[in-house]
N, C-alpha and C positions, 0 to 999 in steps of 0.2 A: 590570347583567349578567343575561342570561337564564340561569336555572339549570334543568337537567334533573334529574328525580328518578332515583335509582339504577335503578329498574325500567325506565324509558324508555331510559336510556343502555345498559343491558344488552341490551335488545331490539334497539336500533338496531345495536349492535356485532355481535350475533349474526347479524343479517340482512346485515351487511357493507355497509351502505348509508349511513352517515353520516360526513361529514367536516365539520370546522369551519374557519373562516378569518377572519382579520382582519389587514390589512396597513397600515391607516392610523390606527386608533384602538383603544384598549383596550376593545372591545366584542365580544360574542359573535356569531358568525355560524355558521350551519349549512348544510352542503352535503349535499344529498340526492341519491339516485339516483332517476331517473324513467325507467323503461324502460331504454334503452340509452345514456342520457347523464346527466350530473350537472346539478343545479340549485343555485345559490347564492341564497338568499333568494328563491326562486321564479323565478329567471331562469336560462336555460341558461348553464352554465359549462364551459369546456374547459381542461384542464390542459396547459400548454405549458411543459415543464420542461427543465432541463439540470443535469447532475451537476457539482458542485464539491466536492472534498474539502478541507475547511479545513486538514487535517493536511498537505496537499501544497502549500499556498499560504502564502507568508510573511504573517504577520498584518498587516503594514503594507500589503499589497496586497489584502486581502480586499475592501475597498470598491471598488477598481478593477475587480476581476473581477465583482463583483455588478452594477456599473453597466454593464459590457459585456454581461452577461446581459440586462438590461433593454433595452439598445440593439439586441440581436438580435431582440427581440420576445418574450422569455420572460416568463411571469408567475409562475414557480415555480423554485426550485432544490432539488436533492436532494443530501443528503450522508450518507455513512457516519460512524458513530462507531466508531473502532477501539479495542477494549477494551485492547489492549496499549499504546496510546498514553497511556492515562490511569492504569491501575492497574499501576504499574511493579513492585510487589511485593504479596504478599497484604495487602489492607487499606491499601496505601499509594497514595493517589490524588493526581493532579496535574491541576488545572483552571485554572491561571493562564497569562497571556501567550498564546503560540502554541496552548496547549491549552484556551483559554477558548471552548469550543463554544457556550456560551450567548450570548457576545458576538457570535460569528459569526452566530447566528440572529437576534439583535436587529438587527444591521446589515443583514441581508437584509430584515427587516421595514421598516426605515427607508428602504430603497431601493425599497419597493413590491413586494416579492417574497414569495410564500408559500414554505413549506418542507416537503419530504418527508424524514422522518427514517428512517434505516436503522441501528438500534443493535445489530444482531446477535442473540445474542452472536457468531456467526460472520459474517464479512463477505465473504471472498474478496478481490476488488479488487486482485489482484496485490500485496498488502501482506503483509509478513512473517507467516507462519503464519496467514494469513487473518484477522488482527486478534486472534487469541487470544494471551494471554500465555504465553510459553515456560515460566514458572515453574509452570504447571499440570502440566508433565511431570516435576516432581520427585517426584510421587506415582506409584509404579510401577503402582498399580491404576487410575490415571486413564484414562478413556475419553472423550475430548473429543467434542463434538457428538453426545451420546447422553443417554439418561435415567439414565446412571450417577450415583448419588447425589452423589459427590464433585464431579462437573462441574456438576450442577444447583445444588448449594449455592453453589459459587463464582460461577456465572453469576447466580444470583438476588441474591446480595449485591452484585455489580457493578451489576446493573440497578436495584436500589433506590437505590444511590448516584447513578447517572446520573439517575434520576427526580427527585432533589432539585434537580439543575441544570436539567432541561429540561421536566419536567411542567408547571410554571407557564407555559411558553411555548406550550402547546397553544392552538389557535384559540378554543375555548370559554372560555378564560381571558383572551382578548385578545391572545394571541401569534399567530405566523404558522404554527405547525406544523399542517398539514392531516392528515397521515397518518403512521403508524408501521408499518414493515415487520416481520413476524414471521420471524425467521431469514433465510435467503437461499438460494434455489435448492435447497432441500432435496430436492426430488423427483429430482434428478440424483445424489443422494448415498445416501439411505437410505429406510427405510420404518418408522421407529420412531414410531408414532402417539403414544405416551405422551410422547416427547420434544417433539414439535411442540405438543401441547396444553400441556405444561409450560412451554414458552417463551411461548406466548400468555398463560398465567396469570401468569408472572413479570412480563410487561409491564404487565398490569392491576394487579398488586400494587404495581408501582413507580409507579403513578399515571398511566400512559398509557391512560386510560379516557375521554378527552374528544376524541380524534381517532380517525380510522378505523384499524383494524388490517387489514393486507392481506398476501398472500403474492405472491412473484414467482418464476417458473420459466421455463426455456426453453420456447419455443413447442411443442416436441415432447414436453415432460415435464409440461405444465400439467394434463393429465388425471390425473396421479398425485398431485396435491396432497392432503395429508392434513387440510386444514382447509377443507372445502367451504363452511362457513358464512361464510367471509370472502371478500371480493373477491379475485380472482386477476388478476394482470397478467402479461404475457409479455415475455421478453427474447430479442432476436434481432438479426441484422444480415446484411449480405451474406455469402454469395450468396443467402440466403433473402430474397425480396422481401416487402414489407409485406402484400400481398394474400394471399399464401400463409400467412403467419404468423397473420393474423387469421382466416382460414378455420379454422385449427386451434383457435384460441381459441373461436370460435363453436361448434364441435362439442363442445368440452369444457365450455364455460360459455355456453350459449345465452342466458341472461338476465343483465342487469346491464350497466353501462358497459364499454366496450372501451378498454383502455389498454396501451401498451407501457411497461413499467417500466424497461427498458433498450433503447433502440434504438442498437446499436453503430455509431457513426459513425466509428470508427477501430479501432485495435488496439494492443496493447502489444508491446514488443520484448524479446527474450532475447539474452544474450551469444552471439556467434558466428553470429548469423543476420542477415538483412537488416532494415533499418528498414521498418516497415509504413506503407503509405499506402493510401487507399481512393478509390473513384470518387465524388468529391463531387457531380457532376451527377446520377448515379443515386440517390444518397442524398437529395439535395434533392428529387428527384421522389417518392421514397418518403415523405419528410416531408410534402410537400404532399398526397399521396394520403391519408395518415392524417388530416391536419387537415381536408381537404375532406369526409371521411366523418363528421366530428364526433368522431373518436376523440381521446383524450388521449395524450400522449407525454412521455417523459423521455429526453433525449439523453444517451447515455453514451459519451464525456464531452463536456460543453460546454467545460470547461477541465481538462486532466489534471494539470498541475503537475509536482512532483518528489517522488520517494520519498527524501527527504533521509536522510543517515546510513546506518544498516544496514537500513532499512525496506522494501527491495525484497523481493518474494516470489519464488516459483519455481513453475513448472508441471511436471506430469508428463504427457508425451505418449507414449502406448503404452509406458510403462515407462522413458522417457528423461527424465532430470532436466534442466530448462531454467531456470536462474536468470535473473531479469529484470534489466535495466539500471536505473540510478538514475533516468533520465529517465522520466516518465510523460506525455510529450507527447501520445501517443495519436493523432496526426494529427487533433487536435480542432479545432473552429472557432477557439478561442483557444489559441495555442501555449503551450509550457511556460513561456515568459518573459512571456506576456501579449500577444503580438503577434496582431493580427487577421489571419486567413488568408483566402484566397479562399473557403474553405468557409464561413466566417462570413458573407460577403456573399451567397452562394448560399442559405444557410439563412434569412438575414434577408429576402431577397426572397420565398422560399417562404412564410414566416410572414405577411408583409405581404399577399401576394396572397390567402392563405387566410382571413385574419381581417379584411382591409380596414382594419387599423389601422396607422398610421405610428409606428414606435418612436422613442424619443429618439435623438439623435446620440451616438455613442460618445465616451468621454473621450479626451483627448489621448494619443498614444502615449507610452510610457515610454522615456526615452532609454537608450541603451546606449553603452558606451565600451570600447575596447581599451586597457587600461593598458599602460604600458611593460613590457618583459620584466623578469623578476626572476631574478637570480643566486642559486642556492641555496648560500649561503656556509657554512652550518653543517650538520653531519650527526652521526649517532650510530648505531652498529650496534644492531639489536634485541637481540643477545646481551649487550650491556652494560647493558640496561635491565630484565632479567628480575626479576620479583618473587620473593618466597619461595614455593617450590613446595609443593604438596600431596603428601604421601607416601601412595601407595596400591599395594597389591599387584596390584590389577586395574585395568583401564581404567575411567575415568569419562567420561561424556558431559559436555558443557557444563552441562547442567541439573544433573547430579549434583555438579558443581563449583560450583554457585551462580552460573552465568554465563548470559547470554542471547545476546550478540552478540560479534562480533569474531573473535579468533584464540585458539587454545589450543595449547600445546606439550607434547608427551609425550616423556619422556626415560627411557631405560633403558640397560643395557649388554648386549652380546652376549658371552657368556663365553669362547668359543674361536673360533679361525679356522675359517671354513666358507664354502661356497658353497651358497646355498639360496634359496628363493622367499619373499619377504616378502609376507604377505597381510593386508590390513586389511579386516575384516568390518564392513560398513555404515559406510563413510566418508561423512561429511556435513560438508564436501562437496569440498574441494580441499586437497591435502596436498603439501608439500615434504619430502623425506626426505634426511637428512644422516647421514654416518658421520664421526665425529670432527671435526665442524664443516664438512665438505665436502659440498656439495649433489650428490647422485648421481641424483636423478630426482624426478618429480612424478606424482601420481595425481589424476585428475579424475573425480568422480562424473558429470559431464556426459557424459563419454565412456565410462561404465561401466567405468572402470579400478579395479582393486582389488589387483593384484599387481605386484611389482617384483623382479627378480633382485638378490640381495645377495652380495657377495664380501668377506669380511673376512680379514685376514692376521695378526692377533695376538689375544691375550687381551684381554677387557674393552674391546671397541670400543664407543664411545659412539654410541647410536642416538638421533637426534632426529626427531620427526615433527611438523612445524608445520602445523596445520590451520586453514583459514578456513571459517567459516560463511558461505557465499555467498548465503544466503537460504533459510529454511524453505519447504517446499511449501505453497501456499495453496489448492489445489484438488484434489479427487479423494479416493479412499479412502486413498491412500498417506500423506496428511498426518496421519492420526490418531496415528501414532507417530513424528512428525517431530522426533526429537531431533537435536542438532547435535554436531559433533566426531566422535570415534570412538565408535560407539554399541554395539559388541559386544566384539570382541577383536582382537588382533594375533598372528599366528603367523609363525614362521620355520621353514620346513620342516614337520616334524610337531609342533613344540613351540609351546605358547602362551607368549608373553612376559609376564613379570610384573615386579614390583619397579619401579613407575613413579614418577618425579617428574613432577608435572603442574603446569604454569605457566598460570594464568588470565590472558589478555591481552585484556580487553574493549576496550581502547584508547579509553576515553571521552575521554582526553587523548592528545596525541601524545608527542613526545620529552621534553617538559617542560624541566627545567634541565640535562639530561644532554648537550646538544649540544656537539660539538667542532668541529674544522676539517673541511673538505669532503674527506674521504679515504675515505669508506665505500663498499664494494661489497657487493652482495647484499641481504639483508633489512635495510633501513636506513630511518631517519627523516631527512628533509631539511627545512631551514628557510631562508626568505628573507623580506625585508621590502620593502614598497613604500609610496609616499606618494601621497595623493590630496587634491586641493583641492576637488573636487566629486564626492561619491559617485554612482555610476551602476551600473546592471546591467552585468554582464560575464560572460564565459565563459572558463573555464580550459581551455587546449588541452593535452590529456594524450597527444598522439600520440607523443611521444618517451619515454614511460615504459612500464613493463611491466604490473604488476598490483598494485593497492593502493587506498588511500583518500586523501582530501584534506581538510584543515581550513583554514578561513579565520577568523582571529581566534578560534580555539578552537572554532569551530562545524564539526562534521563534515558536509560537504556531499554526500559520496557516494563511489562506487567508480569506478575506471577499470580497463580491461583491454584490452590491445593487440589482442585478437581482434575488437574492434568489436561492433556497429556504432557505439555511442556514442563520440564522440571528445572532446567538450567537456562540462564540468560547469557548470551554471548557478549563478551567484553573484549573488543579488539585492542591490540597493543597500542594503537594510535591514540587512545585516550588515557593510557597509563603513563604516569610520570616516573622518572627515575628518582628514587628516594621516596618521599612521603605521598600517600594517596588516601583518599577518603571515600568511604561507602556510606550511603544514607538509604534507609528503607522506610517506606510508609506502609503499615500493615493495619487493615481494618480490624484484625483480630489479634493484635499484638500481645506478647507475653514478655516479661522482663527476664534478664539473665541469659539471653540466647547468644549463640555464636554462629557466624555465617562461614560456610566452607566454600573453597574454590576447587574446581576440578580441571583436568586437562583435556576433557572431552565433553561433548554435548550429550544430554539425555533428553530426548524429545518424545519418548513413548512410555512415560510413567503414568499410567492410568490408576486412579484411586478406586 
């Protein structure tokens, strides 16, 4: 192994000019900048990368997606590490199975691919809270994504733990990791120089000192980068064309290699909006232009996958809250379920023409199957499954209640008959309001709703407010205090309501053993079973349901909402059992006697 002295490594990192690589053998290779391009072992090297988030791809399909990356002509894959995916509580880490990021990186190397690592601590990526753990917010003095001592201490502890998993896989150690990103698009968020230098140092302290450190920002923000000593790459997509974006990069950073850290070849979807698609031919032309110029590029996304469970994020667009759907298909070259799209072949042709290299053939398609319809024979009302409540005079957020995801129920009594306006201050994010068990209305943060007229006719009316965390904001200034549930207070007329019973409903499991016969209406759990002789990918059609979540064999696969655009939920064969399987559904607006259908293809553009 070639060993660099500490002084040499420090100098090279400071110059922002050294990357290491090894995809075929445990030997050290060094990638250097030579003018406006990279050289690997003295020969020109161009990074042609695509993003795959291992968190969004079933572990059993990692290798399939990596082989498809090679088949499109990529030589590198990029992946985020979402902090909240691994540190589920302070000091409580998970790195096994689906969370074995080191195994994903080893498999990439085995498939002949380099790796660009983006460990945060903040990620964005339309992922819940931008990848930050919600438990950070249990500290009222916490200021995330800043040089706040509490945040820096937690982030440093996390990064050192991650370094134990991944630092040995840097290229100078014989692994495939070429480069490690420092934070993420910080120039569009803040100007805390101490914070950015602190993140850089925590990465070095965690052992990421043998691959290149770099920053990534939007093409119009790159001039505001706070770490000019590191290589800067630009993120952009249509309507900005590649030539315009790289002109901006050249003005901000006239020296050094030119690279797009994210070329947005698609876009994400939010509930209540249209499914996004992009002009593949124009994007293929942009890709070829970049490659012909000798520039490096990372396609965001090569394969989007699925934000399984509660892990979708939310956007804030001019003050409007926009929660994202479960699917992260992204209109990427490889679809949510691994299907090769027309965009895949257009990009494959562009890469082959620019490089003169013929890529390997793609692996065989993954079969899909529409299983027989399932009668939901069992049901139970949410109200029959409530846990022991927390007694609190004042409102508690989810974080205050020790909860991260799911639903939370607030219950109190209205002392006397009255007609007044109920106001929820800082609802995060969707609420159903009940009087004596009867649903009287909903409030939706997405629609900027916070008030509802209340009319009671007797003393001690029971008030229930059932709140869903539909996804913490992952981008923008607003996300800094992005607590879930009711985050301030509830008033009725001029009076602040107190004396709460608070029921934590994380719904890590569904209705469990409490199921009864199929007679439930309203907020209910439903269960059915189906039998399979040969597991295959499938899609659950939720078009006949209201708003809620779905489990298959105890695995929470995602959310549904009848406002669209996503109609189906992707179910990978990796969670289907041969013989008996179970589907469970929680629906806020449940109706008895329903049947759930399976399809052999996704429907992501069904707007109501």
